[in-house]
mmCIF file of the N, C-alpha and C atoms, coordinates in Angstrom:
data_MODEL
# 
_entry.id   MODEL 
# 
loop_
_atom_site.group_PDB 
_atom_site.id 
_atom_site.type_symbol 
_atom_site.label_atom_id 
_atom_site.label_alt_id 
_atom_site.label_comp_id 
_atom_site.label_asym_id 
_atom_site.label_entity_id 
_atom_site.label_seq_id 
_atom_site.pdbx_PDB_ins_code 
_atom_site.Cartn_x 
_atom_site.Cartn_y 
_atom_site.Cartn_z 
_atom_site.occupancy 
_atom_site.B_iso_or_equiv 
_atom_site.pdbx_formal_charge 
_atom_site.auth_seq_id 
_atom_site.auth_comp_id 
_atom_site.auth_asym_id 
_atom_site.auth_atom_id 
_atom_site.pdbx_PDB_model_num 
ATOM 1   N N  . MET A 1 1  ? 33.672 26.101 -73.998 1.00 0.00 ? 1  MET A N  1 
ATOM 2   C CA . MET A 1 1  ? 32.709 25.573 -75.105 1.00 0.00 ? 1  MET A CA 1 
ATOM 3   C C  . MET A 1 1  ? 33.657 24.408 -75.937 1.00 0.00 ? 1  MET A C  1 
ATOM 4   N N  . ALA A 1 2  ? 35.014 24.599 -76.334 1.00 0.00 ? 2  ALA A N  1 
ATOM 5   C CA . ALA A 1 2  ? 35.445 23.142 -76.149 1.00 0.00 ? 2  ALA A CA 1 
ATOM 6   C C  . ALA A 1 2  ? 35.910 22.224 -75.275 1.00 0.00 ? 2  ALA A C  1 
ATOM 7   N N  . GLY A 1 3  ? 35.504 22.577 -74.148 1.00 0.00 ? 3  GLY A N  1 
ATOM 8   C CA . GLY A 1 3  ? 35.518 21.616 -72.841 1.00 0.00 ? 3  GLY A CA 1 
ATOM 9   C C  . GLY A 1 3  ? 34.089 20.990 -73.655 1.00 0.00 ? 3  GLY A C  1 
ATOM 10  N N  . ILE A 1 4  ? 33.372 21.443 -73.727 1.00 0.00 ? 4  ILE A N  1 
ATOM 11  C CA . ILE A 1 4  ? 31.888 20.762 -73.694 1.00 0.00 ? 4  ILE A CA 1 
ATOM 12  C C  . ILE A 1 4  ? 31.670 19.796 -75.360 1.00 0.00 ? 4  ILE A C  1 
ATOM 13  N N  . SER A 1 5  ? 32.172 20.973 -75.919 1.00 0.00 ? 5  SER A N  1 
ATOM 14  C CA . SER A 1 5  ? 32.883 19.761 -76.866 1.00 0.00 ? 5  SER A CA 1 
ATOM 15  C C  . SER A 1 5  ? 33.590 18.439 -77.266 1.00 0.00 ? 5  SER A C  1 
ATOM 16  N N  . ARG A 1 6  ? 34.403 18.692 -76.068 1.00 0.00 ? 6  ARG A N  1 
ATOM 17  C CA . ARG A 1 6  ? 35.389 17.634 -76.753 1.00 0.00 ? 6  ARG A CA 1 
ATOM 18  C C  . ARG A 1 6  ? 34.065 16.073 -75.465 1.00 0.00 ? 6  ARG A C  1 
ATOM 19  N N  . ILE A 1 7  ? 33.626 17.309 -74.477 1.00 0.00 ? 7  ILE A N  1 
ATOM 20  C CA . ILE A 1 7  ? 33.214 15.757 -73.589 1.00 0.00 ? 7  ILE A CA 1 
ATOM 21  C C  . ILE A 1 7  ? 32.224 15.266 -75.006 1.00 0.00 ? 7  ILE A C  1 
ATOM 22  N N  . LEU A 1 8  ? 30.877 16.171 -75.306 1.00 0.00 ? 8  LEU A N  1 
ATOM 23  C CA . LEU A 1 8  ? 29.763 14.699 -76.060 1.00 0.00 ? 8  LEU A CA 1 
ATOM 24  C C  . LEU A 1 8  ? 30.462 14.633 -77.283 1.00 0.00 ? 8  LEU A C  1 
ATOM 25  N N  . GLY A 1 9  ? 31.993 15.172 -77.326 1.00 0.00 ? 9  GLY A N  1 
ATOM 26  C CA . GLY A 1 9  ? 32.394 14.178 -78.512 1.00 0.00 ? 9  GLY A CA 1 
ATOM 27  C C  . GLY A 1 9  ? 33.212 12.508 -78.142 1.00 0.00 ? 9  GLY A C  1 
ATOM 28  N N  . GLY A 1 10 ? 33.339 12.503 -76.905 1.00 0.00 ? 10 GLY A N  1 
ATOM 29  C CA . GLY A 1 10 ? 33.442 11.636 -76.345 1.00 0.00 ? 10 GLY A CA 1 
ATOM 30  C C  . GLY A 1 10 ? 35.165 11.276 -75.195 1.00 0.00 ? 10 GLY A C  1 
ATOM 31  N N  . TYR A 1 11 ? 35.285 12.225 -75.080 1.00 0.00 ? 11 TYR A N  1 
ATOM 32  C CA . TYR A 1 11 ? 37.132 12.555 -75.496 1.00 0.00 ? 11 TYR A CA 1 
ATOM 33  C C  . TYR A 1 11 ? 37.669 12.706 -74.215 1.00 0.00 ? 11 TYR A C  1 
ATOM 34  N N  . HIS A 1 12 ? 37.092 13.794 -73.045 1.00 0.00 ? 12 HIS A N  1 
ATOM 35  C CA . HIS A 1 12 ? 37.202 13.955 -71.790 1.00 0.00 ? 12 HIS A CA 1 
ATOM 36  C C  . HIS A 1 12 ? 35.971 13.577 -70.386 1.00 0.00 ? 12 HIS A C  1 
ATOM 37  N N  . ILE A 1 13 ? 35.688 13.078 -70.119 1.00 0.00 ? 13 ILE A N  1 
ATOM 38  C CA . ILE A 1 13 ? 34.729 13.572 -69.492 1.00 0.00 ? 13 ILE A CA 1 
ATOM 39  C C  . ILE A 1 13 ? 34.061 14.637 -68.006 1.00 0.00 ? 13 ILE A C  1 
ATOM 40  N N  . GLN A 1 14 ? 33.644 14.770 -67.880 1.00 0.00 ? 14 GLN A N  1 
ATOM 41  C CA . GLN A 1 14 ? 32.487 16.229 -66.673 1.00 0.00 ? 14 GLN A CA 1 
ATOM 42  C C  . GLN A 1 14 ? 34.375 16.704 -65.958 1.00 0.00 ? 14 GLN A C  1 
ATOM 43  N N  . ALA A 1 15 ? 34.264 15.873 -65.111 1.00 0.00 ? 15 ALA A N  1 
ATOM 44  C CA . ALA A 1 15 ? 35.307 15.684 -64.109 1.00 0.00 ? 15 ALA A CA 1 
ATOM 45  C C  . ALA A 1 15 ? 35.518 16.574 -64.413 1.00 0.00 ? 15 ALA A C  1 
ATOM 46  N N  . ASP A 1 16 ? 36.948 15.553 -65.534 1.00 0.00 ? 16 ASP A N  1 
ATOM 47  C CA . ASP A 1 16 ? 38.877 16.268 -66.471 1.00 0.00 ? 16 ASP A CA 1 
ATOM 48  C C  . ASP A 1 16 ? 38.523 17.829 -66.851 1.00 0.00 ? 16 ASP A C  1 
ATOM 49  N N  . ASN A 1 17 ? 37.121 18.187 -67.213 1.00 0.00 ? 17 ASN A N  1 
ATOM 50  C CA . ASN A 1 17 ? 36.773 19.231 -68.173 1.00 0.00 ? 17 ASN A CA 1 
ATOM 51  C C  . ASN A 1 17 ? 37.391 20.277 -66.561 1.00 0.00 ? 17 ASN A C  1 
ATOM 52  N N  . ILE A 1 18 ? 36.338 20.000 -65.547 1.00 0.00 ? 18 ILE A N  1 
ATOM 53  C CA . ILE A 1 18 ? 35.637 20.739 -64.041 1.00 0.00 ? 18 ILE A CA 1 
ATOM 54  C C  . ILE A 1 18 ? 37.519 21.424 -63.708 1.00 0.00 ? 18 ILE A C  1 
ATOM 55  N N  . ALA A 1 19 ? 38.653 20.154 -63.652 1.00 0.00 ? 19 ALA A N  1 
ATOM 56  C CA . ALA A 1 19 ? 39.365 19.967 -63.539 1.00 0.00 ? 19 ALA A CA 1 
ATOM 57  C C  . ALA A 1 19 ? 40.241 21.200 -63.960 1.00 0.00 ? 19 ALA A C  1 
ATOM 58  N N  . GLY A 1 20 ? 40.245 21.010 -65.318 1.00 0.00 ? 20 GLY A N  1 
ATOM 59  C CA . GLY A 1 20 ? 41.026 21.880 -66.263 1.00 0.00 ? 20 GLY A CA 1 
ATOM 60  C C  . GLY A 1 20 ? 40.793 23.357 -66.621 1.00 0.00 ? 20 GLY A C  1 
ATOM 61  N N  . LEU A 1 21 ? 39.585 23.453 -66.554 1.00 0.00 ? 21 LEU A N  1 
ATOM 62  C CA . LEU A 1 21 ? 39.038 24.979 -66.009 1.00 0.00 ? 21 LEU A CA 1 
ATOM 63  C C  . LEU A 1 21 ? 39.364 25.602 -64.789 1.00 0.00 ? 21 LEU A C  1 
ATOM 64  N N  . ASP A 1 22 ? 39.697 24.774 -63.256 1.00 0.00 ? 22 ASP A N  1 
ATOM 65  C CA . ASP A 1 22 ? 40.053 25.273 -62.221 1.00 0.00 ? 22 ASP A CA 1 
ATOM 66  C C  . ASP A 1 22 ? 41.285 25.732 -62.304 1.00 0.00 ? 22 ASP A C  1 
ATOM 67  N N  . LEU A 1 23 ? 41.956 24.599 -63.235 1.00 0.00 ? 23 LEU A N  1 
ATOM 68  C CA . LEU A 1 23 ? 43.714 24.814 -62.945 1.00 0.00 ? 23 LEU A CA 1 
ATOM 69  C C  . LEU A 1 23 ? 43.832 26.366 -63.714 1.00 0.00 ? 23 LEU A C  1 
ATOM 70  N N  . GLY A 1 24 ? 43.545 26.287 -65.479 1.00 0.00 ? 24 GLY A N  1 
ATOM 71  C CA . GLY A 1 24 ? 43.323 27.389 -66.467 1.00 0.00 ? 24 GLY A CA 1 
ATOM 72  C C  . GLY A 1 24 ? 43.512 28.477 -65.372 1.00 0.00 ? 24 GLY A C  1 
ATOM 73  N N  . ARG A 1 25 ? 41.901 28.264 -64.764 1.00 0.00 ? 25 ARG A N  1 
ATOM 74  C CA . ARG A 1 25 ? 42.362 30.211 -63.987 1.00 0.00 ? 25 ARG A CA 1 
ATOM 75  C C  . ARG A 1 25 ? 42.767 30.455 -62.792 1.00 0.00 ? 25 ARG A C  1 
ATOM 76  N N  . LYS A 1 26 ? 43.571 29.192 -61.952 1.00 0.00 ? 26 LYS A N  1 
ATOM 77  C CA . LYS A 1 26 ? 44.320 29.650 -61.012 1.00 0.00 ? 26 LYS A CA 1 
ATOM 78  C C  . LYS A 1 26 ? 45.750 30.069 -61.414 1.00 0.00 ? 26 LYS A C  1 
ATOM 79  N N  . VAL A 1 27 ? 46.112 29.733 -63.245 1.00 0.00 ? 27 VAL A N  1 
ATOM 80  C CA . VAL A 1 27 ? 47.583 29.849 -64.156 1.00 0.00 ? 27 VAL A CA 1 
ATOM 81  C C  . VAL A 1 27 ? 46.716 31.520 -64.363 1.00 0.00 ? 27 VAL A C  1 
ATOM 82  N N  . ALA A 1 28 ? 46.233 31.913 -64.302 1.00 0.00 ? 28 ALA A N  1 
ATOM 83  C CA . ALA A 1 28 ? 45.880 32.567 -65.401 1.00 0.00 ? 28 ALA A CA 1 
ATOM 84  C C  . ALA A 1 28 ? 46.070 33.677 -63.960 1.00 0.00 ? 28 ALA A C  1 
ATOM 85  N N  . ASN A 1 29 ? 44.874 33.473 -62.764 1.00 0.00 ? 29 ASN A N  1 
ATOM 86  C CA . ASN A 1 29 ? 45.006 34.675 -62.406 1.00 0.00 ? 29 ASN A CA 1 
ATOM 87  C C  . ASN A 1 29 ? 46.482 35.388 -61.176 1.00 0.00 ? 29 ASN A C  1 
ATOM 88  N N  . TYR A 1 30 ? 47.662 33.509 -61.507 1.00 0.00 ? 30 TYR A N  1 
ATOM 89  C CA . TYR A 1 30 ? 48.827 33.827 -61.525 1.00 0.00 ? 30 TYR A CA 1 
ATOM 90  C C  . TYR A 1 30 ? 49.585 34.835 -62.588 1.00 0.00 ? 30 TYR A C  1 
ATOM 91  N N  . ASP A 1 31 ? 49.703 34.644 -63.707 1.00 0.00 ? 31 ASP A N  1 
ATOM 92  C CA . ASP A 1 31 ? 50.518 34.936 -64.002 1.00 0.00 ? 31 ASP A CA 1 
ATOM 93  C C  . ASP A 1 31 ? 49.371 36.380 -65.410 1.00 0.00 ? 31 ASP A C  1 
ATOM 94  N N  . PHE A 1 32 ? 48.541 36.755 -64.873 1.00 0.00 ? 32 PHE A N  1 
ATOM 95  C CA . PHE A 1 32 ? 48.433 37.952 -65.542 1.00 0.00 ? 32 PHE A CA 1 
ATOM 96  C C  . PHE A 1 32 ? 48.534 39.652 -65.249 1.00 0.00 ? 32 PHE A C  1 
ATOM 97  N N  . PRO A 1 33 ? 48.625 39.452 -63.450 1.00 0.00 ? 33 PRO A N  1 
ATOM 98  C CA . PRO A 1 33 ? 49.258 40.457 -63.225 1.00 0.00 ? 33 PRO A CA 1 
ATOM 99  C C  . PRO A 1 33 ? 50.806 41.023 -63.885 1.00 0.00 ? 33 PRO A C  1 
ATOM 100 N N  . LYS A 1 34 ? 51.641 39.737 -64.023 1.00 0.00 ? 34 LYS A N  1 
ATOM 101 C CA . LYS A 1 34 ? 52.914 40.255 -64.148 1.00 0.00 ? 34 LYS A CA 1 
ATOM 102 C C  . LYS A 1 34 ? 52.824 40.045 -65.794 1.00 0.00 ? 34 LYS A C  1 
ATOM 103 N N  . ILE A 1 35 ? 51.769 39.927 -66.331 1.00 0.00 ? 35 ILE A N  1 
ATOM 104 C CA . ILE A 1 35 ? 52.199 40.056 -68.303 1.00 0.00 ? 35 ILE A CA 1 
ATOM 105 C C  . ILE A 1 35 ? 51.504 41.133 -68.073 1.00 0.00 ? 35 ILE A C  1 
ATOM 106 N N  . LYS A 1 36 ? 50.070 42.083 -67.250 1.00 0.00 ? 36 LYS A N  1 
ATOM 107 C CA . LYS A 1 36 ? 49.655 43.138 -67.936 1.00 0.00 ? 36 LYS A CA 1 
ATOM 108 C C  . LYS A 1 36 ? 50.545 44.476 -66.778 1.00 0.00 ? 36 LYS A C  1 
ATOM 109 N N  . ALA A 1 37 ? 51.650 43.996 -65.613 1.00 0.00 ? 37 ALA A N  1 
ATOM 110 C CA . ALA A 1 37 ? 53.074 45.073 -65.146 1.00 0.00 ? 37 ALA A CA 1 
ATOM 111 C C  . ALA A 1 37 ? 53.178 45.530 -66.598 1.00 0.00 ? 37 ALA A C  1 
ATOM 112 N N  . TYR A 1 38 ? 54.138 44.277 -67.744 1.00 0.00 ? 38 TYR A N  1 
ATOM 113 C CA . TYR A 1 38 ? 54.561 44.260 -68.919 1.00 0.00 ? 38 TYR A CA 1 
ATOM 114 C C  . TYR A 1 38 ? 54.362 45.341 -70.157 1.00 0.00 ? 38 TYR A C  1 
ATOM 115 N N  . PHE A 1 39 ? 52.827 45.620 -70.286 1.00 0.00 ? 39 PHE A N  1 
ATOM 116 C CA . PHE A 1 39 ? 52.206 46.344 -70.631 1.00 0.00 ? 39 PHE A CA 1 
ATOM 117 C C  . PHE A 1 39 ? 51.367 47.473 -70.513 1.00 0.00 ? 39 PHE A C  1 
ATOM 118 N N  . GLU A 1 40 ? 51.874 47.982 -68.970 1.00 0.00 ? 40 GLU A N  1 
ATOM 119 C CA . GLU A 1 40 ? 51.792 48.650 -68.992 1.00 0.00 ? 40 GLU A CA 1 
ATOM 120 C C  . GLU A 1 40 ? 53.716 49.432 -68.602 1.00 0.00 ? 40 GLU A C  1 
ATOM 121 N N  . GLY A 1 41 ? 54.330 48.530 -68.483 1.00 0.00 ? 41 GLY A N  1 
ATOM 122 C CA . GLY A 1 41 ? 55.893 49.321 -68.378 1.00 0.00 ? 41 GLY A CA 1 
ATOM 123 C C  . GLY A 1 41 ? 56.203 49.836 -66.710 1.00 0.00 ? 41 GLY A C  1 
ATOM 124 N N  . ALA A 1 42 ? 55.188 48.578 -66.036 1.00 0.00 ? 42 ALA A N  1 
ATOM 125 C CA . ALA A 1 42 ? 55.580 49.088 -64.884 1.00 0.00 ? 42 ALA A CA 1 
ATOM 126 C C  . ALA A 1 42 ? 56.012 47.257 -64.162 1.00 0.00 ? 42 ALA A C  1 
ATOM 127 N N  . ALA A 1 43 ? 56.746 47.006 -65.366 1.00 0.00 ? 43 ALA A N  1 
ATOM 128 C CA . ALA A 1 43 ? 57.734 45.684 -64.860 1.00 0.00 ? 43 ALA A CA 1 
ATOM 129 C C  . ALA A 1 43 ? 58.879 45.648 -64.574 1.00 0.00 ? 43 ALA A C  1 
ATOM 130 N N  . PRO A 1 44 ? 59.490 45.380 -63.969 1.00 0.00 ? 44 PRO A N  1 
ATOM 131 C CA . PRO A 1 44 ? 60.962 45.499 -63.216 1.00 0.00 ? 44 PRO A CA 1 
ATOM 132 C C  . PRO A 1 44 ? 62.239 45.206 -64.366 1.00 0.00 ? 44 PRO A C  1 
ATOM 133 N N  . LYS A 1 45 ? 62.739 46.138 -64.479 1.00 0.00 ? 45 LYS A N  1 
ATOM 134 C CA . LYS A 1 45 ? 64.028 46.249 -65.858 1.00 0.00 ? 45 LYS A CA 1 
ATOM 135 C C  . LYS A 1 45 ? 64.515 45.218 -65.792 1.00 0.00 ? 45 LYS A C  1 
# 
């Protein structure tokens, strides 16, 4: 929703929104398993 509001407000274009969402998903897919391991106590010490 934040991306759409920035498009409608004239701050970004749709292509920027799509690229930003794609990058955010890639970062989350890379980091989440590592972060989850810390919360579950399975992270290396």
